[in-house]
C-alpha positions in Angstrom: -5.8 -53.8 -2.6 -5.0 -56.6 -5.1 -6.4 -60.1 -4.6 -3.0 -61.5 -4.5 -2.4 -59.8 -1.1 -0.2 -57.3 -2.8 -1.2 -53.6 -2.5 -1.1 -51.6 -5.7 -2.1 -48.6 -7.0 1.4 -46.3 -6.8 1.0 -42.8 -7.2 4.8 -42.1 -7.5 5.5 -40.8 -4.0 7.3 -43.0 -1.4 5.9 -46.3 -0.2 5.6 -46.6 3.5 4.6 -49.4 5.6 4.1 -48.9 9.4 4.2 -52.2 11.1 1.8 -51.9 14.3 -1.3 -49.8 14.5 -0.4 -48.9 18.4 -0.3 -45.1 19.4 3.4 -45.2 17.7 2.6 -46.4 14.6 -0.6 -44.1 14.2 1.4 -41.1 15.2 3.8 -41.8 12.5 0.8 -42.2 10.2 -0.9 -39.1 11.0 2.3 -37.0 10.8 3.2 -38.5 7.4 -0.3 -38.4 5.8 -0.1 -34.5 6.4 2.8 -34.4 4.5 3.2 -32.7 1.0 5.2 -35.6 -0.6 2.1 -37.6 -0.1 3.6 -41.1 0.4 1.3 -44.2 -0.2 1.0 -45.4 3.5 -0.6 -48.8 4.8 -0.5 -49.6 8.5 -0.2 -53.7 9.1 -1.8 -54.5 12.1 -1.6 -58.1 13.3 -4.7 -58.0 15.4 -8.5 -57.2 14.8 -8.1 -53.8 16.7 -5.8 -50.7 16.9 -4.6 -49.1 20.0 -1.9 -51.7 20.8 -1.1 -51.5 24.5 -3.9 -48.7 24.8 -7.2 -51.2 25.3 -10.5 -49.9 26.8 -13.1 -52.3 26.8 -16.7 -52.3 27.8 -17.4 -53.8 30.9 -19.3 -53.3 34.2 -21.6 -51.1 33.0 -18.7 -48.7 31.7 -15.4 -48.7 30.2 -12.6 -50.4 31.7 -8.8 -50.1 30.6 -7.2 -53.4 29.8 -4.0 -51.6 29.0 -2.6 -48.0 29.7 -4.3 -46.4 32.6 -3.2 -42.9 33.0 -1.6 -40.3 31.3 1.6 -39.9 33.3 2.4 -36.1 33.7 -0.7 -34.7 32.2 1.0 -30.9 31.5 1.7 -28.8 28.5 5.1 -31.0 27.5 3.2 -34.0 27.4 1.9 -34.9 23.6 -0.8 -37.1 24.8 -2.2 -34.7 27.3 -2.2 -31.9 24.5 -3.9 -34.2 21.9 -6.5 -35.5 24.4 -7.4 -32.0 25.3 -7.6 -30.9 21.6 -9.8 -34.0 20.9 -12.1 -32.9 24.0 -11.4 -36.0 25.8 -10.6 -34.7 29.3 -13.0 -33.1 31.8 -12.5 -29.7 33.6 -10.3 -31.1 36.5 -8.0 -32.8 34.3 -7.3 -29.3 32.4 -6.9 -27.2 35.3 -3.9 -25.2 35.7 -3.9 -26.7 39.4 -3.8 -30.3 38.2 -1.0 -29.7 35.5 1.3 -28.1 38.0 1.2 -30.7 40.8 4.8 -32.6 41.1 4.3 -36.2 42.1 7.9 -36.9 41.7 6.3 -40.2 39.7 5.1 -41.7 42.9 1.9 -43.2 43.4 -0.4 -41.5 45.7 -0.9 -42.8 49.3 -3.6 -45.3 50.1 -6.8 -44.3 51.8 -7.0 -47.9 53.8 -4.3 -50.3 54.2 -5.0 -53.9 55.3 -2.6 -56.6 56.6 -2.7 -60.1 55.7 -4.0 -61.2 59.1 -7.0 -58.6 59.1 -5.7 -55.7 60.8 -6.0 -52.2 59.7 -2.4 -50.4 59.5 -2.3 -47.0 60.5 -1.9 -44.4 57.7 0.5 -42.6 59.7 2.6 -45.6 59.6 2.3 -46.1 55.9 3.1 -42.3 55.3 6.6 -42.7 57.4 7.6 -45.6 55.3 6.3 -44.0 52.3 8.4 -41.1 52.9 11.5 -43.2 53.5 11.0 -45.5 50.3 10.1 -42.6 48.0 13.3 -40.5 49.5 15.3 -43.5 48.7 13.9 -43.8 45.1 14.5 -39.9 44.7 18.3 -40.5 45.7 18.5 -43.6 43.1 17.8 -40.9 40.4 21.2 -39.1 41.3 23.5 -41.7 40.0 23.0 -40.7 36.4 26.3 -38.8 36.3 28.2 -40.8 38.7 31.4 -42.4 37.4 30.5 -45.6 39.3 27.5 -46.9 41.0 28.0 -48.7 44.6 25.9 -51.6 43.3 24.5 -52.5 40.1 20.6 -52.3 40.8 17.9 -50.0 41.9 16.8 -52.9 44.3 20.2 -53.7 45.7 20.8 -49.8 46.7 17.2 -49.6 48.4 17.9 -52.7 50.2 21.4 -51.7 51.2 20.3 -48.2 52.5 17.0 -50.1 54.2 19.2 -52.3 56.3 21.5 -49.4 57.6 18.2 -47.8 58.5 16.9 -50.7 60.4 19.8 -50.9 62.7 18.7 -47.5 64.1 15.1 -48.6 64.7 14.1 -48.6 68.2 10.3 -50.0 68.1 9.4 -53.6 69.5 10.1 -56.7 66.9 6.5 -56.7 65.9 6.7 -53.1 64.6 10.0 -53.5 63.3 8.6 -56.4 61.0 5.5 -54.4 60.2 7.6 -51.5 59.0 9.5 -54.1 56.7 6.4 -55.6 55.3 5.2 -52.0 54.1 8.3 -51.3 52.8 8.2 -54.6 50.9 4.5 -53.4 49.9 6.2 -50.6 48.0 8.9 -52.6 46.3 6.0 -54.4 44.7 4.3 -51.0 43.9 7.7 -50.2 42.0 7.9 -53.3 40.1 4.4 -52.4 38.8 5.6 -48.9 38.0 8.9 -50.2 36.3 7.4 -52.9 34.6 9.6 -55.4 36.2 9.7 -58.9 38.2 12.2 -57.2 40.4 13.7 -54.0 41.1 17.2 -55.9 41.6 16.9 -56.3 37.6 16.4 -52.4 37.2 20.0 -50.7 36.5 20.8 -48.0 39.0 23.0 -45.8 36.8 20.5 -44.8 33.9 17.6 -45.0 36.6 17.4 -41.1 36.9 17.3 -40.6 32.9 13.5 -41.6 33.0 12.1 -38.0 33.2 8.9 -37.4 35.0 6.5 -34.7 33.8 4.6 -32.5 36.0 1.0 -32.9 36.5 -1.4 -35.2 38.6 -1.9 -38.3 36.6 -4.9 -38.4 35.1 -7.6 -41.1 33.5 -10.0 -40.7 30.3 -13.6 -40.9 31.8 -14.6 -42.3 28.0 -11.7 -44.5 27.8 -8.1 -44.1 26.7 -9.0 -45.5 23.3 -10.7 -42.6 22.5 -7.4 -41.0 21.8 -6.3 -43.7 19.4 -10.0 -43.8 18.0 -9.5 -40.0 17.1 -6.0 -40.5 15.4 -7.5 -43.2 13.5 -10.4 -41.2 12.2 -8.1 -38.7 11.0 -6.3 -40.9 8.9 -7.6 -41.6 5.3 -9.6 -44.7 5.2 -8.2 -48.0 4.3 -4.8 -47.0 5.4 -4.9 -49.8 8.5 -5.0 -52.9 7.4 -6.5 -55.8 10.4 -5.3 -59.3 11.0 -2.4 -58.8 9.2 0.5 -60.3 11.1 4.0 -59.6 9.6 6.2 -62.9 9.1 9.6 -61.4 7.5 10.7 -57.7 6.5 13.1 -58.3 3.8 15.4 -55.4 3.5 18.7 -54.2 1.4 17.3 -56.0 -1.6 15.7 -55.2 -5.0 12.0 -56.3 -5.2 9.9 -56.3 -8.0 6.3 -57.0 -7.5 3.8 -57.6 -10.6 1.6 -54.8 -9.2 4.2 -52.3 -9.8 5.8 -53.0 -13.5 9.2 -51.7 -13.7 9.7 -50.5 -10.2 12.1 -51.9 -8.0 11.9 -51.7 -4.1 14.5 -52.0 -1.3 12.2 -53.5 1.0 9.5 -56.4 1.0 7.1 -57.3 3.7 6.1 -60.8 3.8 3.0 -61.5 5.7 1.8 -64.8 7.7 -0.9 -65.4 5.2 1.5 -64.9 2.4 0.7 -61.2 1.3 3.6 -59.4 0.2 4.0 -55.7 0.4 7.0 -53.8 -1.3 8.0 -50.4 0.2 10.7 -48.0 0.2 10.5 -47.5 3.8 9.0 -49.5 6.8 8.3 -48.3 10.3 8.6 -51.1 12.8 6.5 -50.1 15.7 6.2 -53.6 17.4 6.7 -54.1 21.2 10.2 -55.2 22.3 8.7 -58.2 23.8 7.7 -59.3 20.5 11.0 -58.4 19.1 13.0 -60.3 21.6 10.8 -63.5 20.7 11.1 -62.8 16.8 14.0 -61.0 15.8 15.7 -63.8 14.4 13.3 -64.7 11.8 11.7 -61.2 11.5 14.6 -59.5 9.6 16.2 -60.7 6.5 19.1 -60.1 6.3 19.4 -60.2 10.1 19.8 -57.2 12.4 23.3 -55.9 12.9 24.8 -57.5 15.7 24.5 -54.4 18.0 21.0 -53.9 17.7 20.5 -57.8 18.3 22.3 -57.1 21.7 20.5 -54.1 22.7 17.0 -56.0 21.9 18.5 -58.7 24.2 19.7 -56.4 27.0 16.6 -53.8 27.5 14.4 -55.0 29.9 10.8 -55.8 29.3 8.4 -57.2 32.0 4.7 -57.8 32.8 2.1 -55.5 34.7 -1.2 -57.0 34.8 -4.7 -55.8 36.2 -7.4 -57.7 37.7 -10.9 -56.2 38.0 -13.4 -57.3 40.4 -17.0 -56.3 40.6 -18.9 -56.6 43.7 -22.7 -56.2 44.5 -21.9 -53.9 47.4 -18.5 -52.2 48.5 -16.7 -53.4 51.6 -14.6 -50.3 51.4 -15.2 -46.8 53.0 -16.6 -43.8 50.8 -14.6 -42.0 49.0 -11.8 -44.5 49.5 -9.6 -44.6 46.3 -6.6 -47.1 46.9 -6.5 -50.1 49.0 -3.1 -51.2 50.1 -2.1 -55.0 51.1 0.7 -55.7 53.5 1.9 -59.0 53.6 3.3 -59.8 57.3 5.6 -62.2 56.4 7.4 -60.4 53.9 10.3 -58.1 54.1 12.4 -56.7 51.0 15.7 -57.9 53.1 14.6 -61.6 52.9 13.6 -63.8 49.7 10.6 -65.6 50.2 11.0 -69.2 48.9 7.5 -70.4 48.5 6.6 -71.2 45.1 4.2 -69.4 42.8 1.2 -71.5 43.1 0.8 -70.8 46.7 1.8 -67.2 47.1 1.4 -65.5 43.4 -1.1 -63.2 45.0 1.6 -61.8 47.4 2.7 -59.6 44.5 -0.7 -57.8 44.2 -0.1 -54.4 45.4 -4.0 -53.8 46.5 -6.8 -52.5 44.3 -7.8 -49.1 43.0 -11.2 -48.3 43.7 -12.8 -47.3 40.1 -15.3 -44.5 39.8 -18.8 -45.8 40.1 -20.4 -46.5 37.1 -24.3 -46.2 37.9 -24.4 -48.8 40.9 -21.7 -50.8 39.9 -18.7 -51.6 42.4 -15.3 -52.5 40.7 -11.9 -52.6 42.2 -8.9 -53.1 40.0 -5.8 -54.8 41.3 -2.3 -54.6 39.9 0.2 -57.1 39.8 3.8 -57.4 38.2 6.4 -59.7 37.4 6.6 -63.6 37.4 3.8 -63.8 39.7 1.7 -61.8 37.2 2.7 -64.2 34.3 1.7 -67.0 36.7 -1.7 -65.6 37.2 -2.3 -65.5 33.1 -1.8 -69.3 33.1 -4.9 -69.7 35.9 -8.6 -69.9 35.1 -11.1 -66.9 36.1 -12.5 -69.3 38.7 -9.2 -69.9 40.2 -8.2 -66.3 40.3 -11.5 -65.5 42.0 -11.3 -68.0 44.7 -7.8 -67.0 45.7 -8.5 -63.4 45.6 -11.8 -63.8 47.7 -9.9 -65.9 50.3 -7.5 -62.8 50.3 -9.9 -60.4 50.8 -11.7 -62.4 53.7 -8.4 -62.6 55.4 -7.3 -58.7 54.9 -10.8 -57.3 56.2 -11.0 -60.1 58.7 -14.5 -60.8 57.5 -14.8 -64.5 56.6 -18.4 -63.9 55.2 -17.2 -61.3 52.9 -19.3 -62.0 49.7 -17.4 -63.1 46.6 -16.8 -60.9 43.9 -19.8 -61.1 41.1 -17.2 -61.0 38.1 -13.8 -61.0 37.4 -12.0 -59.3 34.1 -8.1 -59.1 33.7 -5.3 -58.5 31.4 -3.2 -61.2 30.1 0.0 -59.0 28.4 2.6 -61.8 28.6 0.2 -64.2 26.8 -0.6 -61.8 23.9 1.3 -63.3 20.8 2.0 -59.8 19.4 3.1 -58.1 22.8 4.5 -60.7 25.2 4.5 -58.4 28.3 3.9 -54.6 29.0 6.6 -52.1 28.8 10.1 -51.7 28.9 13.0 -50.8 31.6 16.5 -50.1 31.6 17.7 -53.4 33.0 21.0 -54.2 34.9 23.6 -54.5 31.8 22.2 -52.0 29.5 21.7 -48.3 29.5 19.9 -45.6 27.8 22.4 -45.9 24.9 20.7 -49.3 24.0 17.5 -47.5 23.5 19.2 -45.2 21.4 20.6 -48.1 19.5 17.4 -49.5 18.8 15.9 -46.5 17.6 18.8 -46.0 14.9 17.5 -46.8 11.3 18.8 -49.3 8.9 20.8 -49.5 6.6 23.3 -48.0 9.2 26.5 -47.6 7.1 24.8 -45.1 4.4 25.1 -47.4 1.2 22.0 -48.2 -0.7 18.6 -46.7 -0.3 18.3 -44.6 3.1 16.1 -45.5 6.1 14.6 -48.8 4.5 13.8 -49.8 8.2 12.9 -47.2 10.8 12.3 -48.1 14.7 9.6 -46.6 16.8 7.9 -47.8 20.2 7.9 -46.7 23.8 11.2 -48.9 24.0 12.9 -46.8 21.7 12.5 -43.7 23.9 15.3 -43.0 26.1 13.9 -40.5 28.7 10.0 -41.5 28.3 9.9 -45.6 27.8 7.3 -47.3 29.0 4.7 -44.6 28.4 2.1 -43.6 25.9 3.7 -40.4 25.4 7.1 -41.7 24.9 5.4 -44.4 22.1 3.8 -41.2 20.6 7.0 -39.1 20.3 8.9 -42.0 18.9 6.4 -42.5 15.8 6.5 -38.7 15.4 10.5 -38.6 15.6 10.6 -41.4 12.7 7.7 -39.7 10.5 9.8 -36.4 10.9 13.1 -38.6 9.9 11.5 -39.7 6.7 10.2 -36.3 5.9 13.6 -34.8 6.5 15.1 -37.3 3.8 12.4 -36.2 1.4 12.9 -32.7 1.9 16.4 -33.1 1.3 15.4 -35.2 -2.2 13.1 -32.4 -3.2 16.2 -30.0 -3.3 17.9 -32.4 -5.6 15.3 -32.5 -8.3 16.4 -35.2 -10.3 17.5 -37.9 -7.6 15.2 -41.1 -7.6 13.6 -41.5 -3.8 
């Protein structure tokens, strides 16, 4: 690399820059590096590590997933599953035909234990009854895809409307009815985590069914999800990835000259925070939608076309965080996999008015029991929305104190020992991410995701495919997933390869 921050050594092939070293950027780079057109390729990564929202960290004597947790729909139609299998990263159970053919409908498994906020155990039969009602309604919401007009704008409003009709026919005593509503409220919080949103009232009803659930029982990587991105990294030529290189502005539709390339002009120039300048023929932008929402005004020069700006504004992007708690001894039963928490004073049909400071933890859906590392006992809690973002502003001590009090109340054991340690994600505060993943918000449709994915310039004048867009938020049917992100990276690589193939057939044309 030239000392002035300009990358030199052109070899005559097209110069491609990938902005962002998550799975979309890595997937695009891997595909391009295998192409005979031999592009000069660099990935500019803002942080000191690759993987983006796939982030496995050593902790509690094992590996914990701070980011992506599962392969959603681990079966043959899922490229993340196929790569993980090819790299030898999955066990026998995950690879089994049986596991691949399970149809979960995209719903979380039922809890092994369910506690209320006053310390009573909820019968799992009652939880199963409410799960059946709730997930039946969720399945119904997916049927509005091709309907001319929806009864209400959002998934949340539809669910509440249907539930209030059901409640009118409930015949139990008032206490049981209140408990059933509190259990349903817990399922709303679960769905907020799945959709990466603060409230299901923000999630558009009409396009909700466009999200595609692949078959297979969601599975994890015993050695860490990052093993996948590390393997892809390992297949790239060395020095392709440039770390700690945040991009400030992508100048496009220009005619840029750089001293490192005498006599050459480039339509795009990527300017970095540190003053580094990288000329290119093509730039694949794979940054998270949360980052684009915050920086699109200054990130592109000239600015993006109005309809792309509008699409970025309209598509939803929320926060789902994890809290890991380590215990000296487990207070849960052996073989317990998921502990659900039900807040007795809550109902999806009523808005709670209490402030975040006093009630942020009520959005916590409960805890997954992580597989035991040696003799270490770890729970992983999930929490979405504004409560999740508020939690990021608290210290570890404050989070530990609040959750210890919650667990003592839930278990009815005021002497329950506090967790030994806490580790959590902070995706909203992460400057190059600003949240977790996308959803189709009220006021937007899948068309906005397709619009976001459209390359620039869009009018067909000047050099083609100067800026391309990838990342989970650009995949209309697999948004919010690692496989959606990977497929989007491949899609943009193939788009470039298609252009080069066309040029090869016109031998005298300049790239």
